[in-house]
TITINU-608094 format. One line per 5 residues: for each residue x, y, z of N, C-alpha, C. Coordinates in nm, 3 decimals. Layout:
! TITINU-608094
X:Y:Z:X:Y:Z:X:Y:Z | ...
***
This chain:
! TITINU-608094
-2.998:-3.508:7.122:-2.899:-3.610:7.093:-2.809:-3.627:7.216 | -2.788:-3.747:7.251:-2.696:-3.774:7.360:-2.595:-3.878:7.315 | -2.481:-3.876:7.380:-2.375:-3.967:7.340:-2.400:-4.109:7.386 | -2.501:-4.133:7.470:-2.526:-4.267:7.519:-2.606:-4.350:7.418 | -2.660:-4.287:7.319:-2.740:-4.357:7.218:-2.650:-4.438:7.126
-2.714:-4.530:7.051:-2.634:-4.606:6.955:-2.585:-4.512:6.845 | -2.475:-4.547:6.782:-2.413:-4.458:6.683:-2.505:-4.427:6.566 | -2.503:-4.301:6.524:-2.575:-4.256:6.405:-2.482:-4.241:6.286 | -2.354:-4.221:6.315:-2.255:-4.202:6.210:-2.146:-4.308:6.228 | -2.106:-4.366:6.117:-1.991:-4.457:6.118:-1.876:-4.388:6.046
-1.761:-4.388:6.109:-1.641:-4.333:6.049:-1.549:-4.451:6.020 | -1.521:-4.470:5.893:-1.432:-4.579:5.852:-1.304:-4.518:5.798 | -1.193:-4.575:5.840:-1.064:-4.528:5.789:-0.988:-4.646:5.732 | -0.922:-4.624:5.619:-0.849:-4.730:5.553:-0.726:-4.774:5.630 | -0.677:-4.687:5.717:-0.558:-4.716:5.796:-0.565:-4.634:5.924
-0.508:-4.686:6.032:-0.506:-4.609:6.156:-0.420:-4.484:6.141 | -0.336:-4.480:6.038:-0.257:-4.360:6.009:-0.346:-4.241:5.974 | -0.472:-4.266:5.939:-0.567:-4.160:5.905:-0.627:-4.094:6.029 | -0.602:-4.150:6.145:-0.663:-4.101:6.269:-0.639:-3.953:6.298 | -0.519:-3.898:6.278:-0.499:-3.756:6.310:-0.597:-3.663:6.236
-0.630:-3.695:6.112:-0.723:-3.613:6.036:-0.865:-3.628:6.090 | -0.896:-3.744:6.146:-1.032:-3.771:6.194:-1.058:-3.722:6.336 | -0.954:-3.686:6.409:-0.976:-3.639:6.546:-1.066:-3.516:6.550 | -1.053:-3.427:6.451:-1.141:-3.310:6.449:-1.286:-3.351:6.421 | -1.307:-3.458:6.348:-1.442:-3.510:6.327:-1.499:-3.561:6.459
-1.418:-3.637:6.532:-1.463:-3.691:6.660:-1.498:-3.578:6.757 | -1.414:-3.474:6.761:-1.438:-3.359:6.848:-1.568:-3.288:6.809 | -1.592:-3.277:6.679:-1.713:-3.210:6.631:-1.836:-3.291:6.669 | -1.831:-3.422:6.653:-1.945:-3.506:6.693:-1.971:-3.492:6.843 | -1.865:-3.488:6.922:-1.881:-3.472:7.067:-1.944:-3.336:7.099
-1.896:-3.231:7.031:-1.949:-3.096:7.052:-2.100:-3.090:7.024 | -2.146:-3.162:6.921:-2.286:-3.161:6.883:-2.367:-3.272:6.950 | -2.301:-3.359:7.026:-2.371:-3.468:7.094:-2.418:-3.578:7.000 | -2.345:-3.599:6.892:-2.383:-3.701:6.794:-2.303:-3.829:6.820 | -2.372:-3.938:6.851:-2.301:-4.063:6.875:-2.247:-4.121:6.744
-2.123:-4.174:6.752:-2.059:-4.229:6.632:-1.977:-4.351:6.670 | -1.940:-4.424:6.570:-1.847:-4.534:6.586:-1.735:-4.514:6.485 | -1.619:-4.568:6.512:-1.506:-4.557:6.420:-1.441:-4.694:6.404 | -1.405:-4.724:6.281:-1.345:-4.854:6.249:-1.230:-4.836:6.150 | -1.133:-4.925:6.158:-1.026:-4.933:6.058:-1.060:-5.050:5.967
-1.088:-5.019:5.841:-1.121:-5.122:5.742:-1.072:-5.073:5.607 | -1.013:-5.163:5.534:-0.954:-5.127:5.405:-1.032:-5.191:5.291 | -1.055:-5.114:5.186:-1.122:-5.167:5.067:-1.037:-5.276:5.002 | -0.906:-5.271:5.022:-0.816:-5.365:4.956:-0.765:-5.475:5.049 | -0.735:-5.440:5.173:-0.676:-5.537:5.265:-0.778:-5.614:5.347
-0.896:-5.554:5.369:-1.005:-5.623:5.439:-1.137:-5.602:5.364 | -1.142:-5.641:5.237:-1.262:-5.612:5.157:-1.388:-5.679:5.210 | -1.377:-5.800:5.262:-1.496:-5.869:5.314:-1.551:-5.797:5.437 | -1.462:-5.754:5.527:-1.506:-5.683:5.647:-1.570:-5.548:5.612 | -1.509:-5.475:5.519:-1.564:-5.345:5.478:-1.701:-5.362:5.413
-1.713:-5.462:5.328:-1.840:-5.489:5.260:-1.947:-5.530:5.360 | -1.911:-5.620:5.451:-2.006:-5.666:5.553:-2.053:-5.550:5.640 | -1.960:-5.463:5.678:-1.997:-5.347:5.759:-2.096:-5.259:5.684 | -2.067:-5.232:5.557:-2.155:-5.147:5.477:-2.294:-5.209:5.462 | -2.299:-5.337:5.436:-2.427:-5.406:5.418:-2.513:-5.399:5.544
-2.450:-5.407:5.660:-2.523:-5.413:5.787:-2.535:-5.279:5.859 | -2.478:-5.173:5.805:-2.478:-5.044:5.874:-2.619:-4.991:5.899 | -2.703:-4.996:5.799:-2.838:-4.941:5.815:-2.917:-5.015:5.923 | -2.909:-5.146:5.923:-2.983:-5.222:6.025:-2.925:-5.201:6.165 | -2.801:-5.153:6.173:-2.739:-5.121:6.302:-2.775:-4.981:6.349
-2.853:-4.907:6.269:-2.895:-4.773:6.308:-2.809:-4.661:6.254 | -2.708:-4.694:6.177:-2.623:-4.591:6.118:-2.703:-4.514:6.013 | -2.686:-4.384:6.010:-2.756:-4.297:5.914:-2.664:-4.239:5.807 | -2.535:-4.222:5.841:-2.437:-4.163:5.749:-2.304:-4.233:5.773 | -2.230:-4.255:5.664:-2.098:-4.318:5.675:-1.994:-4.223:5.617
-1.887:-4.202:5.693:-1.772:-4.125:5.646:-1.660:-4.224:5.619 | -1.600:-4.214:5.501:-1.489:-4.303:5.463:-1.364:-4.221:5.435 | -1.264:-4.236:5.520:-1.137:-4.166:5.501:-1.037:-4.265:5.442 | -0.978:-4.227:5.329:-0.880:-4.315:5.266:-0.787:-4.233:5.178 | -0.666:-4.282:5.166:-0.567:-4.217:5.081:-0.534:-4.302:4.960
-0.443:-4.252:4.883:-0.394:-4.318:4.762:-0.509:-4.351:4.667 | -0.537:-4.478:4.641:-0.644:-4.515:4.548:-0.781:-4.479:4.605 | -0.793:-4.468:4.737:-0.915:-4.421:4.805:-1.041:-4.491:4.758 | -1.038:-4.620:4.749:-1.155:-4.695:4.704:-1.257:-4.722:4.814 | -1.223:-4.694:4.939:-1.311:-4.729:5.050:-1.450:-4.669:5.034
-1.460:-4.540:5.004:-1.591:-4.475:4.987:-1.674:-4.541:4.879 | -1.615:-4.570:4.767:-1.687:-4.633:4.656:-1.731:-4.774:4.688 | -1.646:-4.850:4.754:-1.682:-4.987:4.792:-1.798:-4.985:4.891 | -1.790:-4.896:4.988:-1.898:-4.886:5.087:-2.027:-4.841:5.019 | -2.020:-4.737:4.936:-2.139:-4.687:4.868:-2.204:-4.792:4.778
-2.123:-4.882:4.724:-2.176:-4.988:4.638:-2.258:-5.090:4.716 | -2.243:-5.090:4.849:-2.310:-5.191:4.931:-2.411:-5.134:5.029 | -2.446:-5.007:5.014:-2.547:-4.946:5.100:-2.614:-4.830:5.026 | -2.734:-4.796:5.068:-2.799:-4.677:5.013:-2.787:-4.558:5.109 | -2.717:-4.577:5.219:-2.693:-4.467:5.311:-2.602:-4.362:5.246
-2.612:-4.235:5.288:-2.519:-4.135:5.237:-2.376:-4.169:5.279 | -2.285:-4.160:5.184:-2.143:-4.186:5.209:-2.066:-4.059:5.177 | -1.985:-4.017:5.273:-1.901:-3.899:5.257:-1.757:-3.946:5.248 | -1.691:-3.913:5.139:-1.552:-3.951:5.121:-1.459:-3.842:5.169 | -1.360:-3.881:5.245:-1.259:-3.788:5.297:-1.123:-3.830:5.240
-1.076:-3.761:5.136:-0.947:-3.797:5.077:-0.833:-3.764:5.174 | -0.744:-3.860:5.193:-0.632:-3.842:5.284:-0.505:-3.821:5.202 | -0.433:-3.717:5.235:-0.309:-3.687:5.164:-0.202:-3.791:5.198 | -0.134:-3.837:5.095:-0.023:-3.931:5.112:0.072:-3.915:4.993 | 0.188:-3.972:5.005:0.289:-3.965:4.899:0.248:-4.055:4.784
0.284:-4.030:4.663:0.364:-3.918:4.616:0.281:-3.801:4.566 | 0.148:-3.810:4.568:0.066:-3.707:4.504:-0.003:-3.613:4.603 | 0.029:-3.625:4.731:-0.020:-3.535:4.835:-0.172:-3.523:4.841 | -0.241:-3.632:4.810:-0.387:-3.634:4.823:-0.463:-3.614:4.695 | -0.396:-3.568:4.589:-0.467:-3.548:4.463:-0.522:-3.679:4.411
-0.445:-3.788:4.424:-0.492:-3.919:4.380:-0.617:-3.961:4.457 | -0.615:-3.940:4.589:-0.730:-3.977:4.673:-0.851:-3.890:4.640 | -0.829:-3.762:4.616:-0.938:-3.672:4.581:-1.004:-3.716:4.450 | -0.922:-3.741:4.349:-0.978:-3.783:4.221:-1.051:-3.916:4.232 | -0.995:-4.010:4.307:-1.061:-4.139:4.324:-1.194:-4.123:4.397
-1.201:-4.030:4.489:-1.324:-4.009:4.568:-1.434:-3.945:4.484 | -1.399:-3.847:4.403:-1.502:-3.776:4.327:-1.539:-3.843:4.195 | -1.459:-3.937:4.149:-1.483:-4.000:4.019:-1.561:-4.132:4.033 | -1.675:-4.128:4.099:-1.758:-4.247:4.113:-1.841:-4.265:3.986 | -1.869:-4.390:3.951:-1.951:-4.415:3.833:-2.096:-4.374:3.858
-2.172:-4.349:3.752:-2.312:-4.311:3.770:-2.388:-4.415:3.852 | -2.466:-4.367:3.947:-2.549:-4.455:4.029:-2.490:-4.491:4.163 | -2.362:-4.462:4.185:-2.297:-4.491:4.313:-2.230:-4.362:4.363 | -2.310:-4.268:4.413:-2.252:-4.140:4.455:-2.176:-4.149:4.587 | -2.069:-4.072:4.594:-1.994:-4.050:4.717:-1.970:-3.900:4.723
-2.017:-3.836:4.829:-1.989:-3.694:4.848:-1.842:-3.681:4.886 | -1.782:-3.568:4.856:-1.640:-3.549:4.888:-1.621:-3.418:4.964 | -1.535:-3.425:5.064:-1.494:-3.304:5.137:-1.346:-3.283:5.111 | -1.295:-3.174:5.159:-1.157:-3.138:5.135:-1.058:-3.238:5.194 | -0.947:-3.254:5.126:-0.837:-3.332:5.182:-0.765:-3.244:5.285
-0.695:-3.305:5.375:-0.618:-3.229:5.472:-0.689:-3.210:5.604 | -0.634:-3.122:5.686:-0.680:-3.105:5.824:-0.827:-3.066:5.834 | -0.875:-2.983:5.743:-1.015:-2.939:5.749:-1.112:-3.050:5.710 | -1.063:-3.152:5.644:-1.150:-3.258:5.594:-1.228:-3.331:5.701 | -1.164:-3.363:5.812:-1.233:-3.435:5.920:-1.349:-3.354:5.976
-1.323:-3.228:6.005:-1.427:-3.142:6.060:-1.539:-3.122:5.958 | -1.502:-3.097:5.831:-1.604:-3.077:5.729:-1.688:-3.202:5.707 | -1.626:-3.318:5.711:-1.702:-3.443:5.696:-1.802:-3.458:5.810 | -1.758:-3.427:5.932:-1.850:-3.436:6.046:-1.963:-3.336:6.032 | -1.932:-3.213:5.994:-2.037:-3.112:5.979:-2.135:-3.147:5.867
-2.085:-3.209:5.762:-2.173:-3.253:5.654:-2.265:-3.365:5.703 | -2.210:-3.460:5.776:-2.292:-3.567:5.834:-2.397:-3.509:5.929 | -2.358:-3.412:6.008:-2.451:-3.347:6.102:-2.561:-3.275:6.025 | -2.527:-3.210:5.914:-2.628:-3.142:5.832:-2.729:-3.242:5.777 | -2.682:-3.360:5.738:-2.773:-3.464:5.689:-2.864:-3.511:5.802
-2.808:-3.536:5.918:-2.888:-3.579:6.033:-2.987:-3.471:6.078 | -2.947:-3.345:6.064:-3.031:-3.233:6.107:-3.160:-3.222:6.025 | -3.163:-3.281:5.907:-3.284:-3.279:5.826:-3.403:-3.342:5.897 | -3.374:-3.438:5.985:-3.483:-3.506:6.056:-3.473:-3.489:6.207 | -3.391:-3.395:6.252:-3.374:-3.373:6.395:-3.370:-3.223:6.424
-3.481:-3.165:6.466:-3.486:-3.020:6.493:-3.382:-2.974:6.596 | -3.356:-3.055:6.698:-3.257:-3.018:6.799:-3.119:-3.001:6.737 | -3.081:-3.094:6.653:-2.952:-3.088:6.586:-2.948:-2.974:6.486 | -3.059:-2.948:6.418:-3.068:-2.837:6.325:-3.042:-2.705:6.398 | -3.100:-2.691:6.515:-3.079:-2.571:6.594:-2.934:-2.554:6.636
-2.871:-2.663:6.677:-2.730:-2.657:6.715:-2.642:-2.618:6.597 | -2.675:-2.669:6.479:-2.596:-2.638:6.360:-2.613:-2.490:6.322 | -2.735:-2.440:6.332:-2.758:-2.297:6.303:-2.683:-2.209:6.402 | -2.682:-2.246:6.529:-2.610:-2.170:6.630:-2.459:-2.174:6.603 | -2.408:-2.290:6.563:-2.267:-2.304:6.528:-2.231:-2.208:6.415
-2.315:-2.202:6.313:-2.289:-2.112:6.200:-2.291:-1.965:6.245 | -2.384:-1.929:6.332:-2.388:-1.791:6.383:-2.260:-1.757:6.459 | -2.212:-1.854:6.539:-2.088:-1.832:6.614:-1.970:-1.814:6.520 | -1.965:-1.893:6.414:-1.858:-1.878:6.316:-1.861:-1.739:6.254 | -1.979:-1.694:6.217:-1.994:-1.561:6.158:-1.946:-1.454:6.255
-1.985:-1.465:6.380:-1.945:-1.367:6.480:-1.792:-1.364:6.497 | -1.729:-1.480:6.493:-1.583:-1.485:6.507:-1.513:-1.416:6.390 | -1.564:-1.435:6.270:-1.503:-1.371:6.153:-1.526:-1.220:6.158 | -1.645:-1.179:6.196:-1.674:-1.036:6.206:-1.585:-0.969:6.311 | -1.563:-1.037:6.424:-1.476:-0.983:6.528:-1.333:-0.972:6.477
-1.286:-1.074:6.405:-1.151:-1.071:6.350:-1.136:-0.955:6.251 | -1.239:-0.930:6.171:-1.234:-0.818:6.077:-1.229:-0.685:6.151 | -1.308:-0.671:6.256:-1.304:-0.548:6.336:-1.165:-0.523:6.391 | -1.103:-0.629:6.446:-0.969:-0.617:6.502:-0.870:-0.577:6.394 | -0.880:-0.638:6.277:-0.790:-0.605:6.167:-0.806:-0.459:6.127
-0.929:-0.411:6.116:-0.953:-0.273:6.076:-0.893:-0.177:6.177 | -0.906:-0.209:6.306:-0.848:-0.124:6.411:-0.695:-0.123:6.402 | -0.636:-0.240:6.378:-0.490:-0.249:6.366:-0.439:-0.172:6.244 | -0.512:-0.181:6.134:-0.474:-0.105:6.015:-0.484:0.045:6.038 | -0.594:0.085:6.102:-0.615:0.228:6.131:-0.506:0.283:6.224
-0.462:0.201:6.317:-0.361:0.243:6.412:-0.220:0.233:6.353 | -0.208:0.181:6.232:-0.078:0.169:6.168:0.005:0.054:6.222 | -0.059:-0.044:6.281:0.016:-0.156:6.340:0.052:-0.262:6.235 | -0.012:-0.259:6.120:0.015:-0.360:6.018:0.049:-0.289:5.888 | 0.168:-0.312:5.836:0.210:-0.262:5.704:0.329:-0.337:5.659
***
């Protein structure tokens, strides 16, 4: 995978205010060499543009769509209703319910229009990207290998942190 190729993942956000949560997704795509595109489109304020994008995504070469939205969070459902591509919903925390409303809206899709959901908050962007990468890895051995290596590195980091903690406890540095 190289970044010069046409985008395989589309990241849609209901508002540019969602960008801070998505930066970790962009960094993860860059780390894995997965080309992506990002757009600001609202299910409510630009419904025709969001629908048109969803309808044409597959013919544009997109394989997975990530939809980040807060509050009513209808973007994922609207997009999923207009494409058969996998759609990953990323609930964005906002007032007054701190993301619970967006989470419920994302996971409560009617039968036949599935939207996968990842965690709300800072981890959501990275998890959405990793989920999209896992989907792409099903048909790309190179990407599958990178994902497996990433998981091994994560495991090694946790094991190292545990070793350090055990040494600190043994030395009486933590109590």
